[in-house]
C-alpha positions in Angstrom: -26.3 -47.6 -15.5 -22.5 -48.0 -15.3 -20.4 -45.6 -17.1 -18.0 -48.5 -17.7 -20.6 -50.3 -19.5 -21.9 -47.4 -21.5 -18.0 -46.9 -22.5 -17.7 -50.5 -23.6 -20.8 -50.4 -25.7 -19.8 -47.2 -27.2 -16.3 -48.3 -28.3 -17.6 -51.8 -29.4 -20.2 -50.2 -31.6 -17.9 -47.5 -33.1 -15.3 -50.0 -34.1 -18.1 -52.4 -35.4 -19.0 -49.4 -37.6 -15.4 -49.0 -38.7 -15.2 -45.6 -37.4 -12.2 -44.0 -35.4 -12.7 -41.7 -32.4 -12.0 -38.9 -34.9 -14.5 -40.0 -37.4 -17.2 -40.2 -35.0 -16.4 -36.9 -33.4 -16.6 -35.4 -36.6 -20.0 -36.7 -37.5 -21.1 -35.5 -34.1 -19.6 -32.2 -34.0 -17.3 -32.5 -31.0 -13.6 -32.7 -30.5 -12.0 -36.3 -30.9 -10.6 -36.3 -27.6 -14.2 -36.2 -26.0 -15.0 -39.4 -27.6 -11.8 -40.8 -25.9 -13.0 -39.4 -22.5 -16.3 -41.3 -23.0 -14.6 -44.6 -23.9 -11.6 -44.5 -21.4 -12.1 -41.9 -18.7 -15.7 -42.5 -17.5 -17.0 -39.2 -18.9 -20.7 -39.2 -20.0 -22.0 -37.1 -22.8 -25.0 -34.5 -22.4 -28.4 -35.8 -23.3 -27.9 -33.8 -26.8 -24.4 -35.3 -27.7 -25.7 -38.7 -26.6 -28.6 -38.4 -29.0 -26.1 -37.4 -31.7 -23.6 -40.2 -30.9 -26.5 -42.7 -31.2 -27.7 -41.4 -34.4 -24.2 -41.5 -36.0 -24.0 -45.2 -34.8 -27.4 -46.1 -35.9 -28.3 -47.3 -32.4 -30.7 -45.9 -29.6 -29.5 -43.8 -26.8 -31.1 -46.4 -24.7 -29.0 -49.1 -26.3 -25.8 -47.0 -25.5 -26.9 -46.5 -21.9 -28.7 -49.8 -20.9 -27.6 -52.2 -23.5 -30.1 -54.7 -25.0 -33.2 -56.1 -23.0 -31.1 -59.1 -22.4 -28.2 -57.1 -21.0 -30.6 -55.6 -18.5 -32.1 -58.8 -17.7 -28.8 -60.4 -16.9 -28.1 -57.4 -14.5 -31.5 -57.3 -12.8 -32.5 -61.0 -12.5 -30.4 -62.6 -10.1 -31.9 -66.1 -10.6 -30.0 -67.4 -13.5 -32.3 -70.5 -14.1 -35.2 -68.3 -14.1 -33.7 -65.9 -16.7 -33.0 -68.8 -18.9 -36.5 -69.8 -18.5 -37.7 -66.5 -19.6 -35.3 -66.4 -22.4 -36.7 -69.7 -23.8 -40.3 -68.5 -23.3 -39.6 -65.7 -25.8 -39.4 -68.2 -28.6 -42.9 -69.6 -27.9 -45.8 -68.6 -29.9 -48.0 -65.6 -28.6 -50.8 -68.1 -27.6 -48.0 -70.3 -25.4 -46.7 -66.9 -24.0 -50.1 -65.9 -22.8 -50.6 -69.2 -21.0 -47.4 -68.9 -19.2 -48.2 -65.1 -18.2 -51.7 -66.4 -17.0 -49.9 -69.0 -14.9 -47.6 -66.5 -13.5 -50.2 -64.0 -12.8 -52.2 -66.6 -10.9 -49.0 -67.6 -8.9 -48.3 -64.0 -8.1 -52.0 -63.3 -7.0 -52.1 -66.5 -4.8 -48.9 -65.3 -2.9 -50.3 -61.9 -2.5 -53.5 -63.1 -1.0 -51.5 -65.5 1.4 -49.5 -62.5 2.8 -52.6 -60.5 3.4 -54.1 -63.4 5.3 -51.2 -63.5 7.6 
């Protein structure tokens, strides 16, 4: 997790909710300058404050820390073509998703067996 990403998500979510730093701080029960530190100075809240901030913004703490699952996938999967394929598969029916999972599992198993044979 990057504190920069956290800061950007916090600020974006706060502004989308039409809350000032003072408004959010008041709801959470902290000084407004602390919100500024989170958004601009790379500070990170304690778990308790993070939970209160997330609740005040009607998002999860996980969202503020990691973003959406798509954000996380974009950061961790370096093969963009594969990432796009996975995103397209999300729109498949459950039955079709199961078929894709079986194919992937079969290929992974094959590669593991090949490695053991070496």
